[in-house]
C-alpha positions as CSV (number, residue, x, y, z in Angstrom):
1,M,-106.0,124.8,-252.1
2,I,-103.6,122.7,-254.3
3,P,-104.5,122.7,-257.9
4,T,-105.7,119.3,-259.4
5,E,-102.8,119.1,-261.9
6,D,-100.2,119.5,-259.3
7,A,-101.8,116.8,-257.2
8,S,-101.8,114.4,-260.0
9,A,-98.2,115.0,-260.8
10,R,-97.2,114.5,-257.2
11,K,-99.1,111.3,-257.1
12,R,-97.4,109.9,-260.2
13,E,-94.0,110.9,-258.8
14,I,-94.7,109.0,-255.6
15,E,-96.0,106.0,-257.4
16,E,-92.9,106.0,-259.6
17,K,-90.6,106.1,-256.5
18,L,-92.6,103.4,-254.8
19,K,-92.2,101.2,-257.9
20,Q,-88.4,101.7,-257.9
21,E,-88.2,100.9,-254.2
22,Q,-90.2,97.7,-254.7
23,E,-87.8,96.7,-257.5
24,T,-84.8,97.4,-255.3
25,L,-86.4,95.4,-252.5
26,S,-87.1,92.5,-254.8
27,F,-83.4,92.6,-256.0
28,I,-82.2,92.5,-252.4
29,R,-84.5,89.7,-251.5
30,E,-83.2,87.6,-254.5
31,N,-79.6,88.2,-253.5
32,L,-80.3,87.3,-249.8
33,E,-81.8,84.0,-251.0
34,K,-78.8,83.3,-253.2
35,S,-76.4,84.2,-250.2
36,D,-78.4,81.9,-247.9
37,Q,-78.1,79.1,-250.4
38,L,-74.3,79.7,-250.8
39,T,-73.9,79.7,-247.0
40,K,-75.8,76.5,-246.7
41,N,-73.6,74.9,-249.4
42,M,-70.4,76.2,-247.7
43,V,-71.6,74.8,-244.3
44,S,-72.3,71.5,-245.9
45,I,-68.9,71.4,-247.5
46,L,-67.1,72.4,-244.2
47,S,-69.2,69.8,-242.3
48,S,-68.2,67.2,-244.8
49,F,-64.5,68.3,-244.6
50,E,-64.6,68.2,-240.8
51,S,-66.1,64.7,-240.8
52,R,-63.4,63.5,-243.2
53,L,-60.6,65.1,-241.0
54,M,-62.0,63.3,-238.0
55,Q,-62.0,60.1,-239.9
56,L,-58.4,60.7,-241.0
57,E,-57.3,61.6,-237.5
58,N,-59.0,58.5,-236.0
59,S,-57.1,56.4,-238.6
60,I,-53.7,58.1,-238.2
61,I,-53.4,58.4,-234.4
62,P,-53.3,54.7,-233.7
63,V,-50.8,54.3,-236.4
64,H,-48.7,57.1,-234.9
65,K,-48.9,55.6,-231.4
66,Q,-48.0,52.2,-232.8
67,T,-45.0,53.8,-234.7
68,E,-43.9,55.6,-231.4
69,N,-44.0,52.3,-229.6
70,L,-42.1,50.6,-232.3
71,Q,-39.4,53.3,-232.2
72,R,-39.2,53.1,-228.4
73,L,-38.8,49.4,-228.6
74,Q,-36.1,49.8,-231.2
75,E,-34.3,52.3,-229.0
76,N,-34.6,49.9,-226.0
77,V,-33.2,47.1,-228.1
78,D,-30.4,49.3,-229.3
79,K,-29.6,50.4,-225.8
80,T,-29.8,46.8,-224.5
81,L,-27.5,45.6,-227.2
82,S,-25.1,48.5,-226.5
83,C,-25.1,47.7,-222.8
84,M,-24.6,44.1,-223.5
85,D,-21.6,44.9,-225.7
86,H,-20.3,47.2,-223.0
87,V,-20.7,44.5,-220.3
88,I,-19.2,41.8,-222.6
89,S,-16.2,44.0,-223.3
90,Y,-15.3,43.8,-219.6
91,Y,-15.1,40.0,-219.9
92,H,-12.7,40.4,-222.8
93,V,-10.5,43.1,-221.1
94,A,-8.0,40.6,-219.7
95,K,-7.5,38.9,-223.0
96,D,-7.4,42.1,-225.0
97,T,-4.8,43.7,-222.8
98,D,-2.6,40.7,-222.1
99,R,0.0,41.4,-224.8
100,I,0.5,45.1,-224.0
101,I,0.7,44.5,-220.3
102,R,3.3,41.7,-220.7
103,E,5.4,43.8,-223.1
104,G,5.5,46.7,-220.6
105,P,5.2,50.5,-221.1
106,T,8.6,51.2,-222.6
107,G,8.3,53.4,-225.6
108,R,4.5,53.6,-225.6
109,L,3.4,55.0,-222.2
110,D,0.2,56.6,-223.4
111,E,-1.1,53.4,-225.0
112,Y,-0.1,51.5,-221.8
113,L,-1.9,53.9,-219.5
114,A,-5.0,53.7,-221.7
115,C,-4.8,49.9,-221.4
116,I,-4.5,50.0,-217.6
117,A,-7.5,52.4,-217.6
118,K,-9.6,49.8,-219.3
119,I,-8.5,47.2,-216.7
120,Q,-9.3,49.6,-213.9
121,K,-12.8,50.1,-215.2
122,A,-13.3,46.4,-215.5
123,V,-12.2,46.0,-211.9
124,E,-14.7,48.6,-210.8
125,Y,-17.5,47.0,-212.8
126,F,-17.0,43.5,-211.4
127,Q,-16.6,44.9,-207.8
128,D,-19.9,46.7,-208.1
129,N,-21.9,44.1,-210.1
130,N,-20.3,40.6,-209.7
131,P,-17.8,40.6,-206.8
132,D,-17.7,36.8,-206.6
133,S,-16.8,36.3,-210.2
134,P,-13.4,34.8,-211.2
135,E,-13.1,37.6,-213.8
136,L,-12.6,40.1,-210.9
137,N,-9.5,38.2,-209.6
138,T,-8.2,38.0,-213.2
139,V,-8.5,41.8,-213.9
140,K,-7.2,42.6,-210.4
141,A,-4.1,40.5,-211.0
142,R,-3.7,42.2,-214.4
143,F,-4.0,45.6,-212.8
144,E,-1.4,44.8,-210.1
145,K,1.0,43.5,-212.8
146,G,0.5,46.7,-214.8
147,K,1.2,48.7,-211.7
148,E,4.4,46.8,-211.0
149,L,5.7,47.3,-214.5
150,L,4.9,51.0,-214.3
151,E,7.0,51.2,-211.0
152,A,9.7,49.3,-212.8
153,E,9.6,51.7,-215.7
154,F,9.8,54.7,-213.3
155,R,12.9,53.2,-211.8
156,S,14.4,52.2,-215.2
157,L,13.9,55.7,-216.6
158,L,15.4,57.4,-213.6
159,T,18.4,55.0,-213.4
160,R,19.1,55.1,-217.2
161,Y,18.9,58.9,-217.6
162,S,20.1,60.2,-214.2
163,K,23.8,61.1,-214.7
164,P,26.2,63.0,-212.4
165,V,26.5,66.6,-213.4
166,P,29.9,67.2,-215.1
167,P,32.4,69.2,-213.0
168,I,32.8,71.8,-215.8
169,L,29.1,72.4,-215.8
170,I,29.0,72.7,-212.0
171,L,31.8,75.2,-212.0
172,D,30.0,77.2,-214.7
173,A,26.8,77.2,-212.6
174,I,28.6,78.5,-209.4
175,S,31.0,80.8,-211.2
176,V,30.8,84.6,-210.8
177,D,32.2,87.0,-213.4
178,E,33.0,90.2,-211.5
179,E,33.1,92.1,-214.8
180,L,29.5,91.3,-215.7
181,E,26.7,93.2,-213.9
182,V,24.1,90.7,-214.8
183,Q,25.1,87.0,-214.4
184,E,23.9,84.5,-216.9
185,E,22.4,81.6,-215.0
186,V,23.4,78.2,-216.0
187,V,20.5,75.8,-216.0
188,L,21.2,72.2,-214.9
189,E,19.1,69.8,-216.9
190,H,19.1,66.5,-215.1
191,L,16.8,64.6,-217.4
192,P,15.8,64.9,-221.1
193,E,12.5,66.7,-221.4
194,A,10.6,63.7,-223.0
195,V,11.9,61.4,-220.3
196,L,10.9,63.9,-217.6
197,Q,7.4,64.1,-218.9
198,D,7.1,60.3,-218.9
199,I,8.4,60.2,-215.3
200,I,5.9,62.9,-214.2
201,C,3.1,61.0,-215.9
202,I,3.9,57.7,-214.2
203,A,4.3,59.4,-210.8
204,G,0.9,61.1,-211.2
205,W,-0.7,57.8,-212.1
206,L,0.9,55.9,-209.2
207,V,-0.3,58.5,-206.7
208,E,-3.9,58.9,-208.1
209,Y,-4.7,55.3,-209.2
210,G,-1.9,53.1,-207.9
211,R,-2.2,54.2,-204.3
212,N,1.6,53.8,-204.2
213,Q,4.3,55.8,-202.4
214,D,7.2,53.5,-202.8
215,F,8.3,55.3,-206.0
216,M,9.2,58.3,-203.8
217,N,11.8,56.2,-202.0
218,V,13.1,55.0,-205.4
219,Y,13.2,58.6,-206.5
220,F,15.2,60.0,-203.6
221,Q,17.6,57.0,-203.6
222,I,18.5,57.4,-207.3
223,R,18.7,61.2,-207.2
224,S,20.6,61.2,-203.9
225,S,23.2,58.9,-205.5
226,Q,23.6,61.2,-208.4
227,L,23.9,64.3,-206.2
228,D,26.6,62.7,-204.2
229,R,28.4,61.5,-207.3
230,S,28.2,65.0,-208.8
231,I,30.0,66.5,-205.8
232,K,32.5,63.7,-205.6
233,G,33.2,64.2,-209.3
234,L,33.9,67.9,-208.6
235,K,36.3,67.0,-205.9
236,E,38.1,64.5,-208.1
237,H,38.3,67.1,-210.8
238,F,40.1,69.4,-208.4
239,R,42.5,66.7,-207.3
240,K,43.5,65.7,-210.8
241,N,44.0,69.3,-212.0
242,S,45.9,70.4,-208.9
243,A,48.1,67.3,-208.8
244,S,49.0,67.5,-212.5
245,S,49.4,71.2,-213.0
246,G,48.8,73.0,-209.7
247,V,45.7,74.6,-211.3
248,L,43.0,74.6,-208.7
249,Y,40.1,74.8,-211.1
250,S,39.3,73.7,-214.7
251,P,41.4,75.5,-217.3
252,A,38.4,75.2,-219.6
253,V,36.4,77.6,-217.5
254,Q,37.5,81.1,-218.2
255,T,35.3,83.1,-215.9
256,K,36.4,84.4,-212.5
257,R,35.0,82.5,-209.5
258,K,34.3,83.6,-206.0
259,D,36.8,82.2,-203.5
260,T,38.8,80.6,-206.4
261,P,42.5,81.2,-206.1
262,T,44.4,82.4,-209.1
263,K,46.4,79.9,-211.1
264,K,49.6,78.8,-209.5
265,A,52.8,77.9,-211.1
266,P,52.9,74.1,-211.7
267,K,54.6,72.4,-208.9
268,R,54.4,69.3,-206.7
269,P,52.1,70.2,-203.8
270,G,53.5,69.9,-200.3
271,K,51.6,69.3,-197.1
272,D,50.4,73.0,-196.8
273,D,49.5,73.0,-200.5
274,V,47.5,69.8,-200.1
275,L,45.5,71.4,-197.3
276,D,45.0,74.6,-199.4
277,I,43.8,72.4,-202.3
278,E,41.4,70.6,-200.0
279,I,40.0,73.8,-198.6
280,D,39.6,75.4,-202.0
281,S,37.9,72.2,-203.2
282,Y,35.7,72.2,-200.1
283,I,34.6,75.8,-200.7
284,H,33.6,74.9,-204.2
285,C,31.8,71.8,-203.0
286,I,29.7,73.9,-200.6
287,S,28.6,76.2,-203.4
288,A,28.0,73.2,-205.7
289,F,25.9,71.5,-203.0
290,V,23.6,74.6,-202.7
291,K,23.3,74.9,-206.5
292,L,22.7,71.2,-207.1
293,A,20.2,71.0,-204.1
294,Q,18.2,73.9,-205.5
295,S,18.2,72.3,-208.9
296,E,17.1,69.0,-207.4
297,Y,14.3,70.6,-205.5
298,A,13.0,72.3,-208.7
299,L,13.0,68.9,-210.4
300,L,11.4,67.2,-207.4
301,T,8.4,69.6,-207.3
302,E,7.4,68.5,-210.8
303,I,7.4,64.8,-209.9
304,I,6.6,64.3,-206.2
305,P,3.2,65.3,-204.7
306,E,3.3,68.5,-202.7
307,H,2.7,67.1,-199.2
308,H,5.6,64.6,-199.7
309,Q,8.1,67.1,-201.2
310,K,9.9,68.2,-198.1
311,K,10.3,64.7,-196.7
312,T,11.6,63.4,-200.0
313,F,13.9,66.3,-200.5
314,D,15.4,66.0,-196.9
315,S,16.1,62.3,-197.7
316,L,17.6,63.1,-201.1
317,I,20.2,65.6,-199.8
318,Q,21.0,63.8,-196.6
319,E,23.9,61.7,-197.8
320,A,25.6,64.5,-199.7
321,L,25.1,66.8,-196.7
322,D,26.5,64.2,-194.3
323,N,29.6,63.8,-196.5
324,L,30.0,67.6,-196.7
325,M,29.9,67.9,-192.9
326,L,32.3,64.9,-192.5
327,E,34.8,66.5,-194.9
328,G,34.5,69.8,-193.0
329,E,35.1,68.0,-189.7
330,N,38.2,66.4,-191.3
331,I,39.6,69.7,-192.3
332,V,39.1,71.1,-188.8
333,A,40.7,68.0,-187.4
334,A,43.7,68.5,-189.7
335,A,44.0,72.1,-188.5
336,R,43.9,70.9,-184.9
337,R,46.6,68.4,-185.4
338,A,48.7,71.1,-187.0
339,I,48.2,73.3,-183.9
340,M,49.2,70.4,-181.7
341,R,52.5,70.3,-183.6
342,H,52.7,74.1,-182.7
343,D,52.0,75.0,-186.4
344,Y,49.5,77.8,-185.4
345,S,49.4,79.3,-188.8
346,A,47.3,76.3,-189.9
347,V,44.2,77.7,-188.2
348,L,44.3,80.5,-190.8
349,T,43.3,78.0,-193.4
350,I,39.9,77.7,-191.8
351,F,39.1,81.3,-192.3
352,P,38.3,81.2,-196.0
353,I,35.7,78.4,-195.3
354,L,34.1,80.5,-192.5
355,R,34.0,83.6,-194.8
356,H,32.4,81.6,-197.6
357,L,29.8,80.0,-195.2
358,K,29.0,83.4,-193.9
359,M,28.5,84.9,-197.3
360,N,26.3,82.0,-198.4
361,K,24.4,81.3,-195.2
362,S,21.1,82.9,-196.3
363,E,21.1,81.0,-199.5
364,F,22.1,77.8,-197.7
365,D,19.4,78.2,-195.1
366,T,16.7,79.0,-197.7
367,T,17.6,75.9,-199.7
368,L,17.5,73.6,-196.7
369,Q,14.5,75.1,-195.0
370,N,12.0,75.2,-198.0
371,D,9.6,77.2,-196.0
372,P,8.4,74.5,-193.7
373,D,5.7,76.6,-192.0
374,K,4.0,77.3,-195.3
375,E,3.8,73.8,-196.5
376,Y,3.9,71.4,-193.6
377,N,3.9,72.8,-190.1
378,M,0.9,75.0,-190.1
379,P,-2.4,73.6,-188.9
380,K,-4.9,73.7,-191.8
381,D,-7.8,74.2,-189.5
382,G,-6.3,77.1,-187.7
383,T,-6.1,75.3,-184.3
384,V,-3.4,75.8,-181.6
385,H,0.1,75.5,-183.0
386,E,2.5,72.9,-181.6
387,L,5.0,75.7,-180.8
388,T,2.4,77.4,-178.5
389,S,1.6,74.2,-176.6
390,N,5.3,73.3,-176.2
391,A,6.2,76.8,-175.0
392,I,3.4,76.8,-172.4
393,L,4.4,73.3,-171.3
394,F,7.9,74.5,-170.8
395,L,6.8,77.5,-168.7
396,Q,4.5,75.3,-166.6
397,Q,7.4,72.9,-166.0
398,L,9.6,75.9,-165.2
399,L,7.1,76.9,-162.6
400,D,7.8,73.7,-160.6
401,F,11.4,74.9,-160.2
402,H,10.7,78.7,-160.0
403,E,13.0,79.2,-157.0
404,T,16.0,77.5,-158.7
405,A,15.2,79.2,-162.1
406,G,15.0,82.6,-160.3
407,A,18.3,82.0,-158.5
408,M,20.0,81.0,-161.8
409,L,18.8,84.2,-163.5
410,A,19.9,86.3,-160.5
411,S,23.4,84.7,-160.6
412,Q,23.8,86.0,-164.1
413,E,22.8,89.5,-163.1
414,T,25.1,90.0,-160.1
415,S,27.3,88.0,-157.7
416,S,26.3,89.8,-154.6
417,A,24.5,87.9,-151.9
418,S,21.6,90.2,-151.9
419,S,20.8,89.2,-155.4
420,Y,19.3,86.0,-154.1
421,A,16.4,87.8,-152.3
422,S,13.1,86.1,-153.1
423,D,11.4,89.2,-154.6
424,F,14.3,90.0,-156.8
425,N,14.5,86.5,-158.1
426,K,10.7,86.4,-158.7
427,K,10.9,89.6,-160.7
428,L,13.7,88.3,-162.9
429,L,11.8,85.1,-163.5
430,S,8.7,87.1,-164.4
431,T,10.7,89.2,-166.8
432,Y,12.1,86.0,-168.4
433,I,8.6,84.5,-168.8
434,C,7.3,87.7,-170.3
435,K,10.1,87.7,-172.8
436,V,9.2,84.1,-173.8
437,L,5.6,85.0,-174.2
438,G,6.5,88.1,-176.1
439,N,8.7,86.2,-178.5
440,L,6.0,83.5,-178.8
441,Q,3.4,86.2,-179.8
442,L,5.7,87.7,-182.4
443,N,6.4,84.2,-183.8
444,L,2.7,83.4,-184.0
445,L,2.0,86.7,-185.7
446,S,4.6,85.9,-188.3
447,K,3.3,82.3,-188.8
448,S,-0.3,83.6,-189.2
449,K,0.8,85.5,-192.4
450,V,1.3,82.1,-194.1
451,Y,-2.5,81.7,-194.4
452,E,-3.9,83.2,-197.6
453,D,-7.3,83.7,-196.0
454,S,-7.2,86.6,-193.4
455,A,-10.2,85.1,-191.6
456,L,-8.4,81.8,-191.0
457,S,-5.3,83.8,-189.9
458,A,-7.5,85.5,-187.3
459,I,-9.0,82.2,-186.1
460,F,-5.4,80.8,-185.8
461,L,-4.3,83.8,-183.7
462,H,-7.5,83.7,-181.7
463,N,-7.0,80.1,-180.8
464,N,-3.4,80.5,-179.8
465,Y,-3.9,83.7,-177.8
466,N,-6.9,82.1,-176.1
467,Y,-4.9,79.0,-175.3
468,I,-2.1,81.1,-173.8
469,L,-4.5,83.1,-171.6
470,K,-6.4,80.0,-170.4
471,S,-3.2,78.2,-169.6
472,L,-1.8,81.2,-167.7
473,E,-5.1,81.5,-165.7
474,K,-5.2,77.8,-164.9
475,S,-1.7,77.9,-163.3
476,E,0.3,80.3,-161.1
477,L,2.0,81.6,-164.2
478,I,-0.4,84.5,-164.4
479,Q,0.7,85.7,-161.0
480,L,4.3,85.6,-162.1
481,V,3.6,87.4,-165.3
482,T,1.7,90.2,-163.6
483,V,4.7,91.0,-161.4
484,T,6.1,92.9,-164.4
485,Q,3.1,93.2,-166.6
486,K,0.0,94.3,-164.7
487,R,-2.3,94.3,-167.7
488,A,-1.3,90.9,-169.1
489,E,-4.8,89.4,-168.8
490,S,-6.6,92.4,-170.3
491,S,-3.9,92.7,-173.1
492,Y,-4.6,89.1,-174.2
493,R,-8.3,89.6,-174.0
494,E,-8.0,92.7,-176.2
495,L,-5.9,90.6,-178.7
496,I,-8.6,87.9,-178.7
497,E,-11.4,90.4,-179.3
498,Q,-9.3,92.0,-182.2
499,Q,-9.1,88.6,-183.9
500,I,-12.8,88.0,-183.4
501,D,-13.5,91.3,-185.1
502,T,-11.2,90.5,-187.9
503,Y,-12.9,87.1,-188.4
504,Q,-16.3,88.7,-188.4
505,R,-15.3,91.1,-191.2
506,S,-15.0,88.0,-193.4
507,W,-18.9,87.9,-193.4
508,L,-19.2,91.3,-194.8
509,K,-19.0,89.9,-198.3
510,V,-22.2,88.0,-197.5
511,T,-24.1,90.6,-195.5
512,E,-23.2,93.4,-197.9
513,H,-25.8,92.0,-200.3
514,L,-28.5,92.5,-197.7
515,T,-27.8,96.3,-197.3
516,D,-29.7,99.2,-198.9
517,K,-26.7,99.9,-201.1
518,N,-27.8,100.1,-204.8
519,M,-31.3,99.1,-203.8
520,P,-34.1,100.6,-205.9
521,V,-36.5,103.0,-204.1
522,I,-39.8,101.2,-204.0
523,Q,-42.9,103.5,-203.8
524,P,-46.0,101.9,-202.3
525,G,-48.4,100.7,-205.0
526,T,-45.9,101.1,-207.9
527,K,-44.7,98.3,-210.1
528,L,-40.9,97.4,-210.2
529,K,-39.1,97.9,-213.4
530,D,-37.1,95.0,-214.9
531,K,-33.8,96.6,-214.0
532,E,-34.9,97.1,-210.4
533,R,-36.1,93.4,-210.2
534,Q,-32.7,92.3,-211.4
535,V,-30.9,94.3,-208.7
536,I,-32.9,92.4,-206.0
537,K,-32.3,89.1,-207.8
538,D,-28.6,89.7,-207.9
539,K,-28.5,90.6,-204.2
540,F,-30.3,87.3,-203.4
541,K,-27.9,85.3,-205.5
542,G,-24.9,87.1,-204.0
543,F,-26.1,86.3,-200.5
544,N,-26.9,82.6,-201.3
545,D,-23.6,82.0,-203.1
546,G,-21.5,83.8,-200.4
547,L,-23.3,82.0,-197.5
548,E,-22.7,78.6,-199.1
549,E,-19.1,79.3,-199.9
550,L,-18.2,80.6,-196.4
551,C,-20.0,77.8,-194.6
552,K,-18.3,75.2,-196.7
553,I,-14.8,76.6,-196.0
554,Q,-15.2,77.6,-192.4
555,K,-16.9,74.3,-191.4
556,G,-13.4,72.7,-191.6
557,W,-11.8,75.3,-189.3
558,A,-11.5,74.6,-185.6
559,I,-12.0,76.5,-182.4
560,P,-11.2,74.0,-179.6
561,D,-12.5,76.2,-176.7
562,K,-16.3,75.4,-176.6
563,D,-17.2,78.7,-174.9
564,Q,-15.4,80.7,-177.5
565,R,-16.8,78.6,-180.3
566,D,-20.4,79.1,-179.1
567,F,-19.8,82.8,-178.5
568,I,-18.5,83.4,-182.0
569,R,-21.3,81.3,-183.6
570,Q,-24.1,83.1,-181.7
571,A,-22.7,86.5,-182.5
572,Q,-22.5,85.6,-186.2
573,K,-25.9,84.1,-186.3
574,K,-27.5,87.2,-184.8
575,V,-25.8,89.6,-187.3
576,V,-26.5,87.5,-190.4
577,S,-30.0,86.4,-189.3
578,D,-31.2,89.8,-188.4
579,A,-30.0,91.3,-191.6
580,Y,-31.5,88.5,-193.6
581,R,-34.9,88.7,-192.0
582,A,-35.1,92.4,-192.6
583,F,-34.1,91.9,-196.2
584,L,-36.8,89.2,-196.8
585,C,-39.5,91.4,-195.3
586,A,-38.5,94.3,-197.6
587,N,-38.4,92.2,-200.8
588,I,-41.4,89.9,-201.3
589,S,-42.9,91.0,-204.6
590,F,-40.0,91.2,-207.1
591,T,-40.6,87.8,-208.8
592,K,-43.2,85.1,-209.3
593,N,-40.6,82.4,-208.9
594,L,-39.7,83.4,-205.3
595,E,-38.4,80.0,-204.2
596,K,-35.6,80.2,-206.8
597,Y,-34.1,83.2,-204.9
598,H,-35.4,82.7,-201.4
599,K,-33.4,79.4,-201.1
600,Y,-33.0,79.5,-197.3
601,R,-35.3,80.3,-194.5
602,P,-33.7,82.4,-191.7
603,E,-33.8,79.3,-189.4
604,E,-31.9,77.3,-192.1
605,V,-29.3,80.1,-192.3
606,E,-28.8,79.9,-188.5
607,E,-28.4,76.1,-188.7
608,M,-25.7,76.5,-191.3
609,I,-23.8,78.9,-189.1
610,E,-24.3,76.6,-186.1
611,K,-22.2,74.0,-188.0
612,L,-19.2,76.2,-188.4
613,F,-15.9,75.0,-186.8
614,D,-17.3,71.5,-186.7
615,T,-15.5,69.1,-188.9
616,S,-18.0,66.3,-188.0
617,A,-21.0,68.3,-189.3
């Protein structure tokens, strides 16, 4: 039993704690009441602030919209005024450019061309917007006047600054110093650099904007005259020096020259000496012609558009070449007359000319030829070459006279009567036709190397080989060919298949993007990393770009034979389409923006390939 004192003490202790707890509770209650009051006050303040913000927003938004509308109206007014100024300026072009056009381009070509550019824009504006306006006729007439003055300036610059090349400079250019291992080339500058740049500029404008080709005739006429005068000046130089001193070349030139005789003692030339002088002069004129023609071609390529260069060059050198040939014929005629007088030693004078021509033949041929196949004679679409069709036409015509042709070939083999047997003649004719076809094949192979694109080269050879085979099969030529070449048909078929294979390899740069090479290994249920996604994106981009590029290029190529064209298209469609479909199925979850990379459906790819070799597509 607990003592009474302890119970009382315990009770007091409990009462004391209870009192303390009550005081704490009272303190907490008071603080909660204060906090509630503060919260109510803050809510009231925030509500008031929100209300004021809404009032402010309702006041500002209409003002802002009104300001935006005003700004837009101001911009529209400014644009309208700017457009009006721009349009009005076209009506002032004729007046503003009148003085400059009348005074011409001399001495201020850049300003003049800028002036014509304004006129041209005015012409385009009136043609598009007001074709019936009198202003159009005015600016058109101004444009034509400007073009005429540019043509006149082109002629004037060429005429004024084109001078014959001095004989001394020509002799330096063709001279050879045997003591020097490396020859210092003499550069023939036909026009001052500033003048040349103006001429190039005018020519470029006339081609691009003037739609004019007459200046090319002006060019070759003026330059042809200077070329001829340069060579005639060299001949006159020889005559003067030989007549006065017996020296057959300029004393001012100290270097040794090929085919140049040593100085002779001064004397009055006799008949033989005159011929010697003419021959020596002619030899130098041949070298001079080659050097000058090369120089003229280099100049011409800077001024004349590429596809007109050969025709212009041929016209430019024709007069000088004709005169050179005429002079050569005169020398030969003089030698013949000497022989008729029983002066047989005169024929020896021709030998130096022949030796010189032989030594310089390759350079002479290169200068005159200018690589015609590369620039002019090759079909750009890879179709059948004119040489092929002409050769086949010749053989087909020969077939109509096969007995006579065989007999002629046999008569060259032997004179015995048995040589005219039908089988023997047929075999000889077959051998001849096979030689023609063999040489044609080699020629075509050589020509095909002109194309920079190996696929176009393959299409070209395919078309020509296919044309030859079809032509042989359609006529009796194939029977004649197989007399000596049993496998002729199969050989041509193999050649055609080889070219198709070569062509199809051009598509590897497209389909290589669809292969598993460098593809990330995708585990089912795993998420692709950024690097792996990029690999797939790059493959799609490579395929799309390659497909577009090839289709754009090859659409302009030609395969005349419909069966071959369809066969090549179908084969290519299958290869590309199958690879593309497989690639699409394997890569469907690498990006959210799938349409950016999946540009073409397989059916669209097939349609693009179906348009290959169709210039009308």
